[in-house]
C-alpha positions in Angstrom: -19.0 7.1 -20.9 -16.4 6.1 -18.3 -13.1 4.7 -19.4 -9.3 5.0 -19.3 -7.7 8.3 -20.3 -4.1 8.0 -21.4 -3.2 11.5 -20.9 4.4 5.2 9.1 2.6 4.2 10.2 5.3 2.8 12.5 7.0 5.1 15.0 10.8 5.8 15.1 11.0 3.2 17.8 9.6 0.6 15.4 12.3 1.4 12.8 15.0 1.1 15.5 13.7 -2.3 16.6 13.5 -3.5 13.1 17.0 -2.4 12.2 18.4 -4.1 15.3 16.6 -7.3 14.6 17.8 -7.4 11.0 21.4 -6.9 12.1 21.2 -9.7 14.6 19.2 -12.2 12.5 20.9 -15.0 10.8 17.9 -15.6 8.5 16.8 -12.9 6.0 15.4 -14.4 2.8 11.8 -13.9 3.7 12.0 -11.2 6.3 10.0 -8.0 6.4 12.0 -5.2 4.7 13.9 -2.5 6.5 12.9 0.6 4.5 16.5 1.7 4.3 17.9 -1.7 3.3 16.2 -2.1 -0.1 15.2 -5.7 0.7 12.0 -7.4 -0.5 9.0 -8.3 1.7 7.6 -11.8 1.9 3.8 -12.2 1.8 1.8 -15.3 2.6 0.2 -14.3 5.9 -3.1 -13.6 4.2 -5.8 -16.2 3.8 -8.2 -16.7 0.8 -11.8 -17.6 1.4 -12.2 -21.4 2.0 -8.5 -21.9 2.4 -7.4 -24.3 5.2 -3.9 -22.8 5.6 -1.9 -19.7 4.9 -1.4 -18.9 1.3 2.2 -18.7 0.2 1.4 -16.6 -2.9 3.1 -16.5 -6.3 5.9 -14.0 -6.6 5.6 -11.5 -9.4 8.6 -10.9 -11.7 11.2 -9.1 -9.8 9.2 -9.2 -6.5 11.8 -11.4 -4.8 9.1 -13.0 -2.6 10.0 -16.4 -1.1 7.7 -18.9 0.7 8.2 -19.3 4.4 11.1 -21.6 5.2 10.2 -25.0 6.8 11.8 -25.4 10.2 13.6 -28.7 10.8 15.7 -30.0 13.7 18.9 -28.9 11.8 17.9 -25.2 11.8 18.5 -22.7 14.6 15.4 -21.4 16.5 13.9 -18.1 15.3 15.7 -14.9 16.3 13.2 -13.0 18.5 13.3 -9.5 19.9 10.6 -8.2 22.2 9.9 -4.6 22.8 7.2 -3.0 25.0 6.0 0.6 24.4 3.1 2.6 25.6 -0.1 1.5 23.7 -0.3 3.5 20.5 -3.1 4.7 18.3 -5.6 2.3 16.8 -4.6 0.3 13.8 -6.2 -1.1 10.7 -5.7 -3.9 8.1 -4.2 -3.1 4.7 -4.0 -6.2 2.5 -1.2 -5.1 0.3 -0.5 -8.4 -1.4 -0.5 -8.2 -5.2 -1.6 -11.3 -7.1 -3.3 -13.0 -4.1 -7.1 -13.4 -3.6 -6.9 -12.0 0.0 -10.0 -12.2 2.1 -8.6 -12.0 5.5 -5.4 -11.6 7.6 -4.4 -14.3 10.0 -4.7 -13.5 13.7 -2.4 -15.7 15.7 -1.9 -16.9 19.2 1.6 -15.6 19.3 4.1 -13.8 17.1 5.4 -15.8 14.1 3.8 -18.2 11.6 4.6 -21.2 13.8 1.8 -20.1 16.2 -1.7 -21.3 15.6 -4.3 -19.1 14.0 -7.0 -18.0 16.5 -9.1 -15.9 14.2 -9.1 -13.7 11.1 -9.0 -9.9 10.6 -11.1 -8.7 7.8 -10.0 -6.5 4.9 -10.0 -2.9 5.9 -10.9 -3.8 9.5 -10.1 -0.9 11.8 -10.3 -0.2 15.5 -7.6 -2.6 16.4 -6.0 -1.6 19.8 -2.2 -2.3 20.1 -1.1 -3.4 23.6 2.3 -1.8 23.0 4.1 -5.2 22.8 6.0 -5.8 19.6 8.1 -8.8 18.7 10.5 -9.2 15.8 10.7 -12.8 14.7 13.4 -13.5 12.1 13.2 -9.9 11.0 9.4 -9.6 10.8 7.6 -7.2 13.1 4.5 -8.6 14.8 2.0 -6.6 16.9 -0.1 -7.8 19.8 -3.6 -6.4 19.3 -6.9 -6.4 21.1 -10.1 -6.7 19.1 -13.7 -6.4 20.5 -13.6 -10.1 21.5 -10.1 -11.4 21.5 -6.4 -10.8 21.8 -3.8 -12.0 19.3 -0.9 -11.2 17.0 -0.7 -9.9 13.4 2.1 -9.4 11.0 3.0 -5.7 10.8 3.4 -5.5 7.0 -0.4 -5.7 6.7 -1.2 -3.1 9.4 -1.2 0.7 9.5 -2.1 3.4 12.1 -5.4 5.1 11.7 -5.5 8.9 11.2 -8.4 11.2 10.9 -8.6 13.8 8.1 -8.3 16.5 10.8 -5.0 15.1 11.9 -3.8 14.7 8.4 -4.5 18.4 7.8 -1.7 19.1 10.3 0.8 17.0 8.3 3.1 18.4 5.7 1.0 16.6 3.1 1.4 19.3 0.4 5.2 19.0 0.6 4.9 15.2 0.3 2.8 15.6 -2.9 5.2 18.2 -4.3 8.2 16.0 -3.6 6.4 13.1 -5.3 5.5 15.2 -8.3 9.1 16.7 -8.6 10.5 13.1 -8.6 8.2 12.2 -11.5 9.3 15.3 -13.4 13.0 14.7 -12.8 12.8 11.0 -13.3 14.8 10.1 -10.1 14.4 10.2 -6.4 11.0 8.6 -6.4 12.0 6.0 -3.8 12.7 8.8 -1.4 9.1 10.0 -1.6 7.2 6.7 -1.2 6.5 4.3 1.6 9.0 1.7 2.9 6.7 -0.9 1.4 7.0 0.6 -2.1 4.4 2.2 -4.3 1.1 0.5 -5.1 -1.3 1.4 -7.9 -4.9 0.3 -8.6 -5.9 1.5 -12.1 -9.7 1.4 -12.7 -10.2 -1.9 -11.1 -9.2 -4.0 -8.1 -5.9 -5.2 -9.6 -3.2 -4.2 -7.2 0.2 -3.5 -8.6 3.4 -3.0 -6.6 6.8 -1.5 -7.3 9.4 -2.1 -4.7 11.6 0.9 -3.7 14.6 -0.5 -5.6 12.4 -0.8 -8.7 11.5 2.9 -8.8 14.8 4.2 -10.1 14.5 4.9 -13.8 10.9 3.9 -13.9 10.1 7.0 -15.9 12.6 6.0 -18.6 11.4 2.4 -18.8 9.8 1.9 -22.2 8.2 -1.4 -21.3 4.5 -1.4 -22.3 2.1 -2.7 -19.6 -1.4 -3.8 -20.1 -3.7 -2.0 -17.7 -7.3 -2.8 -16.8 -9.8 0.0 -17.5 -13.5 0.5 -16.8 -14.4 -1.5 -19.9 -11.9 -4.3 -20.0 -9.5 -6.4 -17.9 -5.8 -6.3 -18.5 -5.8 -9.5 -20.6 -8.6 -8.3 -22.9 -8.1 -6.7 -26.3 -9.7 -3.4 -25.2 -7.2 -3.0 -22.2 -5.2 0.2 -21.9 -1.6 -0.4 -23.1 1.2 1.9 -22.3 4.3 2.6 -20.2 4.3 3.7 -16.6 5.2 7.2 -17.8 2.3 7.3 -20.3 -0.4 5.9 -18.2 0.5 7.0 -14.7 3.2 9.7 -14.4 2.3 12.0 -17.2 -1.5 12.0 -16.6 -0.9 12.5 -12.8 1.4 15.5 -13.5 -1.0 17.0 -16.0 -3.8 17.0 -13.4 -1.6 18.0 -10.4 -0.1 21.0 -12.2 -3.4 22.1 -13.8 -4.3 25.7 -12.8 -7.9 24.6 -12.0 -7.0 21.6 -9.9 -8.9 21.1 -6.6 -7.0 19.4 -3.8 -8.7 18.2 -0.6 -7.6 16.0 2.3 -10.1 13.1 2.6 -12.1 14.4 -0.3 -13.9 12.4 -2.9 -14.9 14.9 -5.6 -15.9 12.9 -8.7 -17.7 13.8 -12.0 -21.3 13.3 -12.7 -20.7 10.0 -14.6 -18.5 8.5 -11.9 -19.0 5.1 -10.2 -20.8 5.1 -6.8 -18.5 6.8 -4.2 -18.8 3.7 -1.9 -17.0 1.7 -4.5 -14.4 4.3 -5.4 -11.8 3.3 -2.8 -10.2 -0.2 -2.8 -10.3 -2.1 0.5 -6.5 -2.4 0.2 -6.2 1.4 0.6 -9.3 2.0 2.9 -7.3 2.5 6.1 -4.8 4.9 4.7 -5.5 8.6 4.8 -5.7 10.2 1.3 -5.6 13.4 -0.6 -7.9 13.8 -3.6 -6.6 15.7 -6.6 -9.5 16.6 -8.8 -9.3 18.2 -12.3 -12.9 19.2 -13.2 -12.1 19.2 -16.9 -11.0 21.9 -19.3 -13.3 21.6 -22.3 -16.6 23.4 -21.9 -18.1 21.4 -24.8 -18.1 18.3 -22.6 -20.0 19.9 -19.7 -17.6 18.7 -17.1 -17.5 15.1 -18.3 -13.8 15.2 -19.1 -12.9 15.2 -15.3 -10.3 13.2 -13.5 -9.5 12.5 -9.9 -6.4 10.9 -8.4 -6.6 9.6 -4.8 -3.1 9.7 -3.3 -2.8 7.5 -0.2 -0.3 8.5 2.5 1.5 6.9 5.4 3.3 8.6 8.2 6.9 7.4 8.6 9.5 8.8 11.0 7.4 11.9 11.3 7.1 12.6 7.6 4.2 11.6 5.3 5.1 9.4 2.3 3.0 8.3 -0.7 2.0 4.6 -0.5 -0.6 4.3 -3.2 -2.4 5.8 -6.2 -5.9 5.1 -7.4 -7.3 7.2 -10.3 -10.9 7.8 -11.2 -10.9 9.2 -14.8 -13.6 9.7 -17.4 -14.0 11.1 -20.8 -17.2 11.8 -22.8 
C-alpha cells in the first residue's frame, strides 16, 4: 500500500533593478524580497474561485506576510522604476502561496495592485510572452506579458521562466543537488543553495509548506515535531505522519540521494508499480519549474520493488546558477 515512509528565473538585470528599487523605496513592509536582503514576501495577488477581490491571505507563523497597505491622501505616491529589456523567454505561473486556496493569478491593466484586474492567469499556465518591460512598484517587480488574447501585467513573485529538459541538461544541476545535500549533512548553508523565494515542500498531498531563507539556518537541529499529511491521512488527523524536518525530509532525502542504486534523471518521473497516476504526481504549484527525479528502486528483494521512493527536486535558474526551489516526494512501502 502507499503511505508515508519516515526514513531564476530572473536575469541578473532583474536582480539589479530590484536592488535599486529597494534602496530607493520609502515603503518596504510588504515588498517583494530581494534574495540577498533576507526580507519576507507579501502574498495576496492570487484569487480564489468565486472571490470578488484579491485575497489578502493569512500569514503563517514566522512568515512575516502583511496585507497590502491602503493608500490615503496622506501617503506619498508609489515608488516606481521602469526598465525595458529585450523580450525574454516564455514564462509560466507558479502559485507559491501557502495557506491560500489559489485558483488564479490576477492579470492587471498596469503594474501594481491599484490597477484594475483585466483577466486571470490559471495555475501552471505557460506560454506567457514578456514584452521586456518591467516595473518595480514599491519594491515589487511586475512583468508586462502578452497572452493569446490580451496584454497585461502580473506580479513577478508568481512567475518563472520556462526551460526544457534539454536546456536543463546543460545546467550544473548535479552540482546544485550536491550542494543542497551537503548543506543537509552539515546542517548549515542551506539558504545558499535554495531559491530567493525560500524552500517549498509538498509532502504526499497538495499542502504547500514554505521556509523562508532566514528560517533555514539550524533547521536540521530544530526538534519541533510537525504534523505532515500522508497518502492516508491529512495533517490534522490521527494517522498523520509526525516528525521533525530532519526526520521526515532531510534524512530520507539523503538516504535516497546517497544510495548506490539511485537513479537520477532530468525531467524524469520514474515511480513504483503501486504509485499514483503520473498525471497527478506533480503539484500545479511546481508544474512550471524544471525538475530532477531521484529514484531509489528499493533495497529489499522480498518486497518486489514496492519499497521504492522518488524525490522530485524542482530547480530555478538564478544569476546563472540553478537553485533548489521545491521538493515533492513520492514514497511507498509494502
